[in-house]
C-alpha positions in Angstrom: -10.1 33.0 44.6 -11.3 31.8 48.0 -14.4 30.1 49.1 -16.1 28.4 52.1 -18.3 25.6 50.7 -20.3 22.5 51.7 -19.4 21.0 48.3 -16.5 18.6 47.5 -13.2 20.4 46.7 -11.7 19.7 43.3 -7.9 20.3 43.7 -7.5 19.6 40.0 -9.8 22.5 39.0 -8.1 24.7 41.5 -4.7 23.9 39.9 -6.0 24.6 36.5 -7.4 28.0 37.6 -4.1 28.9 39.3 -1.7 28.2 36.4 0.0 31.3 34.9 2.5 31.6 32.1 4.8 33.7 34.3 4.8 31.1 37.0 7.4 28.3 37.1 6.0 26.7 40.3 2.6 25.4 41.5 2.3 24.1 45.0 -0.9 22.4 46.2 -1.9 21.5 49.8 -4.9 19.3 50.5 -5.9 18.7 54.1 -8.1 15.7 54.8 -10.0 14.2 57.8 -7.6 11.7 59.3 -8.5 8.6 61.2 -7.8 9.6 64.8 -10.2 7.0 66.1 -13.1 9.2 64.9 -15.9 8.5 62.5 -16.4 11.9 61.1 -15.7 15.6 61.6 -18.2 18.5 61.6 -16.8 21.8 60.3 -18.6 25.1 61.0 -17.7 28.6 59.9 -18.9 32.1 60.5 -18.8 32.4 56.7 -18.7 36.2 56.3 -15.9 36.7 58.8 -14.0 33.6 57.6 -14.1 34.8 54.0 -13.0 38.3 54.9 -10.0 36.8 56.8 -9.2 34.4 54.0 -9.0 37.4 51.6 -6.7 39.3 53.9 -4.4 36.2 54.3 -4.5 35.7 50.5 -3.4 39.3 49.9 -0.7 39.2 52.6 0.7 36.0 51.0 0.7 37.6 47.5 2.6 40.6 48.8 5.0 38.8 51.1 6.0 36.0 48.8 5.4 37.4 45.3 2.7 34.8 44.5 1.1 35.1 41.1 -2.0 33.2 42.0 -3.7 31.9 45.2 -6.7 29.6 45.4 -8.2 28.7 48.8 -11.2 26.4 49.5 -12.5 25.3 52.9 -15.3 22.8 53.5 -18.1 22.9 56.0 -20.5 20.3 57.1 -20.2 16.7 58.2 -17.1 15.1 56.6 -16.1 11.4 56.7 -12.5 10.1 57.3 -10.6 10.7 54.1 -12.7 13.6 52.8 -11.1 16.9 51.9 -11.3 19.8 54.5 -9.1 22.5 53.0 -7.2 23.0 49.7 -4.7 25.7 48.9 -3.0 26.2 45.5 -0.2 28.8 45.1 1.8 29.8 42.0 4.9 31.8 41.9 7.9 32.4 39.6 10.0 30.0 41.7 9.3 27.0 44.0 10.6 28.5 47.2 8.1 31.3 47.1 5.2 29.0 46.2 6.0 26.6 49.1 6.6 29.4 51.6 3.3 31.1 50.5 1.3 27.9 50.8 2.7 27.2 54.3 2.0 30.8 55.4 -1.6 30.6 54.2 -2.5 27.3 56.0 -0.7 28.4 59.2 -2.5 31.8 59.2 -5.9 30.2 58.3 -5.7 27.8 61.2 -4.9 30.7 63.6 -7.2 33.4 62.3 -10.2 32.2 60.3 -13.6 31.8 62.1 -13.7 28.0 61.3 -14.3 25.3 63.9 -14.0 21.5 63.8 -15.7 18.9 66.0 -14.4 15.3 66.0 -17.2 12.8 66.3 -16.5 9.2 67.3 -18.5 6.3 68.6 -18.5 7.5 72.2 -17.1 11.0 72.0 -17.7 14.4 70.5 -15.1 17.1 71.0 -14.3 20.5 69.5 -10.7 20.7 68.2 -8.6 23.7 69.2 -7.2 26.0 66.6 -3.7 25.2 65.3 
């Protein structure tokens, strides 16, 4: 499962959907808007292209790391400091594969997905580079 959404992400629901009886490890990553002297972040996506790329990344991770389940959600819209931006949940038979798969997904998402972030502060607005 993957989605680009303006709605709040429920990491708990993603974990429940990801669980499998043949999986001994569940790894979750939750990225949030950090206080870098900004007030909020605006996240935009070319949804169709981003979703296609997320599906490709998901399939690559499953094949490469033997993951049994992958859940990815990415927010769009104006987000305040502390709000969730992205969540990834991976399950695998063993922890190493789940951790490696999760790291691969976030690293590739940041490089390849058509998603852009703009930091907004009191006296500044700046687009953040990928990576």
